N, C-alpha and C positions, 0 to 999 in steps of 0.2 A: 700335791698332785695338780697338774694343770688340766682343766677341762674347758672346752670351748664355751663361750657365754650362752649359746643357744641350748647346749646340753645341760648346763647348770640350771638354767631357768626351767627346763622340762622336768628335771628331777625334783626341783623345789616345788613345782606346781603339783606333781604327783604326791609328794609327801604331805604337802599342805592339804590337798584334797582329801587324802586318806584320813588325816588327823581330824578334819572338819566333819567328815561323814560319820566317823565312829560315834561321837556323842549325839549327833542328830538322830541317827538310826536308833541308838539306845533310848533317847528321849521319846522318839515317836512310838517305839514299842511300849514304853512305860505308860504313855498317855493312852494308847489304845487299850492297854490292859485295864486301865482305871475307868474307861468310858462305859457307863452302864448300857445294857441293851435297851432299845426302845420299849417303852411300856406297852403292853397289849391294850387294845381299845377296851373300854369298859363294856361288860355284857349285861344286858337287861332282858328279862323274860316277861313278856306281856301276855297275860291270860285274857283271852277274849271269849266271853260267854256266847256272843253272837257276832259273827264276822261277815260283813259285806265287803269282799275284796275287790269288787268292781271288774273282775274278769268275766262275769256273767250276771245273771239276774237273781241268783239264789243266795240265801244266807248259809253260812257254815256254822255249825254249833261246836262249842267247847274246843277252841283252837288256841295254840300257843305260838306267838311270834318271838323269835330270838333276834335280838338286836345287838350288834357289835359296833360300837362307835356310832356313826351316823346312819348305818345301813342295816337292812334286814338280811339275816343270813339263813333263816329257816322259818317256814310257816307249815305247821303240821298239827294233826289232832293231838290233844293234850296227852293221850295215852302213849304217844310215840316220843315224847320229850321228857327227858330226865332233868329236873331242875336241881342243881347242886345245893347242898346246905349252905346257907349264908348268902346265896345269890340275891341280887336285887330283883324284886318282882313287882310289877305293876299289875294289880289285880282288878281287871275289868270284867270279872266273871258275871256280874249282874248288868252289864251294859251292852250296847250295840256299837260295834267298832267299825269304822269306815276309813278309807283313805282320806288324807287331808284334802279339803275342797279347793277348787281352782276357779277364780273369777277372771274371765278373759277380756273384760272391758271395765277398767277402773281408771280413775284420775286421782291419785293419792295426794296431789297438790291442792285439790279443790275442797271447799267447804260448802255445805248445803244451806248455810245460813247467811250467805254473802252473794246475793244475786244482783244487787244494785250495780248497774254498769259503771258507776263512778269508781268502784273498786279497782277497775282496770288501770286507773291512773293514780289512785290514792295509795295503794300498797306497793311496797318494794318487793323484789324477788325473795328477800329473806323471809317474808311472811309465809310464802309457799313452802319454804324449807321447814319452818316450824310446824305447819299443817301436816306435812308429810311424815314427820316423826310420830305425831299423835295418831294420824290415820293408819299408818302401817301397823302400829300395835293394836289398834281397834280391830283391824281386819284379821290379824293373826288370832286374837282372842275370840273372834267369831268362828274360828275353825277353818279359815282360808289360809292354807300354808303356801300357796302359790298364787300369783296374780300376773296379768299382763296389763301394764300401764300404757294406755294408748292415747297420749296427748297431754303435754305439760310444757312448761318453759324449757328452753334449751339450757343444759341437758340435765334437768332435775331428776328424771327417773333413772338415768344412768348413775348419777351420784348416789341416789337413795339405794339403788341396788348394791353399790359398792359398800355403803355403810352397813347395810343389813348383812351382806355376805361376810364382812370382816368381823361380825359379832359386836359392832359398836352400838347398834340399837336393835331392839327386837322388831321383827316384821316378817312378812311372807317372802318367799323367793320371788324376785321380780324379773319379769321379761319386759325390758324397757324399750319404749319407742322415744323418738324425739317429738317435737311439735307436730301436730297434724299438718300435712302439707295442703295448702289452700291456694286458690286463685286470688288475685287482687280483688278485694271486695267480696270475697266468698265467706263461707261459714267459719273459717279460721282466721279471718282478718278482723281488724278493729274498726267497726263501722259505726256511723252515727255521730262521730265527733268532728270538730273542725279540723282542716288539714294540718294545722300547726300542732295538734295534740298527738303525741306519740308516746308509747310505752315500751318500745323495743329495747331489749338488752343489747342486741347486736344489729344496729340499723344498717350497717354496710352490707351485711349478709341477709337482711330482711328476716332476721331471727331464724334463719334456716327453715322458714315456714312458707313464704310466699313465692310462688313460681308460676310463670306464664309461658306456655309453649314447651314443646318436648325437650329442648336442650336445657332450659332452666330446671325442669323437673329432673332430668338426668343428673344435673349438677347437685341439686339439693339432696337427692337420695345419696349420692356419693359422699357428700359432706356429712350427712347424718351417720353414715356407716363409719366414716373417719373418726367421729367422736364417740363411738362405742355403743350405738343402739343395737338391740337384738331384733327389732322388728320395725318395719316401716308402716306408717299410718297416712293414708291419703284421703282427702275429703272430696268424694266424687259428686255429691249433690249438695243442695242447700240443707239447712238444719232447722231445728226447732228453737234452740237457745242461742240464736244469733240474730242480729238486727238487720232488717232490710232485704232478706232473701226468703225464698220459699222452699220448704222441705223437698218438694217434688222436682225442683229445677235442676237440670244438669249443669255441672260447673266445669270440671275437666272434660276434655274431649276423649274419645276412644284412643286416639294416638298418644295423648299424654298419659293416660292410664296404662297403656301397653308399655311405654318406655319405663314408667315407674316400676311395673311388675318385673320387667326384664332386668333392670338394674338391681332391684332387691334380690332377685333370685341369683344373679351373677355373683352377688356378694354373700350368698348362702343365708340370706334372711327371708322370712316370710313377709307378706304385705297384707294389711287389712284396709278395707275401704269403708269409710262412713258413707252410707248410701240409703237414703229414704226413698228417693224417686224411682219410678218404674224403669225408665230408660237408663238412668245412671246405674242401677243395679245390673241390668243386662250388659251394658258396656263394660262394667268392672269384671263381671264373670268371664266374658269373652276375652278380656285383656289378660286373664290369668291371675287375677287377685285371689288370695287364699281364703279370705273370709269377708262376708258382707256383714257390716255392723248396722244394726237397726232393722233394715229390710222392710220398712213399714208399708210401702205401697207396691210390693212385689205382685206381679200378676202370674197367670198360669204359665206363660212362656218363660218368665224368669225362674220360676220353680223348676221347670223342666231343664233349663240350662244349668242351674245349680246342681241338679242330680247328675247330669251328664259330665260336668267338670269336677265333681266331688268337692264343690265349694261349701264351706261351713257357713251356717247362719248363726249369728250371735245377736239375739234380739233382746233388748232391755225392756221386758214386758211388765216389770213391777213399777218402775219409777213414775209412770203416769199417775199413780195414786198420790205420790208426794208432790209432783208438780202442780196438779190441780187442787190438792188439798192444803198444802203448806207453803209452797215456794212464793206465792204472792205476798205472804207476811214478811218475807225477807228481801223484797224489792224486785222480784222478777216482773219485768214489764208486761202489760196486758197483751201486747202483740205476741209475745212468746207463749203466754198462757192460752191464747186463742189458737195458736198453731198446734199446741199439744192437744187441745180439745178436739181438733179436727183429725189429727194423726193417730192419737193413742189407741182409740177403739179399732181403727182399721189395722193397726200393727198387730194387735192381739188376734184379730180374725184371720189375718194373713199368715201369722205364725202357725195357727191351727191347720191351715191348708198345707203349709210347707211340711209340717210334721206328718200329716196324713199321707202326703205324697212320698215320704221317705227321704227328705233332705237331711243331710247331716247337721246336727245341732250341737253347739257348744255353749256352755253357761257364761253369760256376760251381762252385767247389770247397769253399767254407767255410774258406778259408785262415785260419789262426789256431787252428782245431781241430787241424790238423797244422802242422808248421813252414812258415813262409813261405819261398818259393823252391822248394818242391817241387810247385808248382801243376801242372806238366806231367805229373806222374805219373797224372793222371786220364785222359789221352788213351788209355792202354792199355785202361782199362775202357770207355770210350765206344765203342771199336772192338770190344772183346770182346762188348759187349751190343748190337751192331746197326748202328752207324754205319760207313761206309767211312772210310778214313783222310782222304780229301778232305773228306768230310762232317764229320768231327770237327774238322778244321782250320777249316772255314768256320763251325762252331759257335763257335769261339774267335776269329773274325775278322769276316767280313761279317755273320753272324747276330747275334753279340754286339753289334756296332756298331749294328745296327738296334734291338735291345732297349734299349740305353742311350741311344738317340736321338742318336747321334754319327756317323751314316753319311756325312754330308757331309765329315767330317774324317779318319776312321780306318776300318779294317776291310778295305780293299783297297789295292793299290798302283796308283793311277791318277793322272792329271794333276789337280792341284788339292788332293790329299789331303796331310796331314802326311807328312813323310818319316820314318815310324815303320816300321822294318823289322828283321828278324832274319835270321841265317844259321846253317845247320847243315852238317855235313861229309858227310852222306849223305842219301839220298832218304827223306823222311818218308812218302811214299806207299807205299813198300815196307815200311818199319818205323817205325811212328808213335812208338815209344819214343825215337827220336833227338832228339825235341823236349825230352827231359829234360836235354839237354846242349847248350844254345845257345852258339854260339861267337862270335857277333857281335850287338851290339845298337846300333841307331841310333834316337834319338827326336828328332823335330823337326830332323833334319839334323845332330845332334850325336852323336858316337860315345861310348857309355858302356861298351862292352866290345868288345875286339878280340883274339881268339885265332887269327884265320885270315886276315884281310885284309892285303894289302900296300898301304898307303896312300902315295900319291906326290903331290906331293913331300913 
């Protein structure tokens, strides 16, 4: 039988297509039939004898938290929760359970036994990476399940965040900044060396850190966002641990700070300003900066501005002890020790004034200036200078979560939040210093430290 060539090709194509489709469909059905359903996330029941969930100032007694996978699915009185036979139980019936703590001002790359300025040119960036692995674990073991890293080499904190999030190394959840943005010769620049001495990793880009004038500030903020930072850090005034400048001196202008804040917010990021000096603090607040770090020389007008704008104060009021007591042994120059001696006492007094006035406070310690893992030593001073124990804990939980823009995930122990929780063996509302000795740490439903719980089975 004669058929036109186009018709023959059409029939052949249909027959061939049908023949090919039959076994493929059959095979696909077989594969689907053999694919097991996804396993349900593991369930853990946490018995909390005393629970401070950070939604208020009170303790709750005899509570059970149901954890499925990484998150909390129920928080209820023990009498309302039926625990199945054979279920995994974390028994913290004799402990005080709190949300995982949050430190909003850390430097995980830094060591507190390496203050000699020569280290700036002697060590390679790899040393900072090694430091970060050790320091992240120390911080987690101390009960800090989230931190904000606000200044390190480009882009150390971003990479450390990725390594922790992937499960490759243990550590807290990291909200990562890039290098603190500085003026030429400012707090974040390398001062006091000959012009030929340089330790920049990316000299053509000035390490994504040095910017002069509004347009350079705009560009470096955009570059940092490009490379994955969660938050911008800008250095509005001079500092204590930098050569040649004064803590109270303004560095960036109001216009530069305003551009930085606008660019950060356009990109959906918050921005923190290192600011010791009185006028620099006020310029940063007026410019729309989200938090003032240190705040040492704040005056009454600055306090009122912070209240009006809802700006957080993150004051590192513990590390004065370490700088004046220990840092000189590790090479901290006398110039910087003298600056701390002048600023440290005033910072604590002004923190008390800000607290009394109702300024929002978030917990931040400048970890790395003192040894990582000692973060909770700051609670003593926050209570001494005006916060209640419950207020100090909320500064390191619910308020800190709000500042770092993570309230939907951390900061309180509620349904839907990550199962990030800690336990101590006595009541922190009676003696806040017990938080310096955390006995149990869970992050995302996984236990990282257990000196108190009886885990069954």
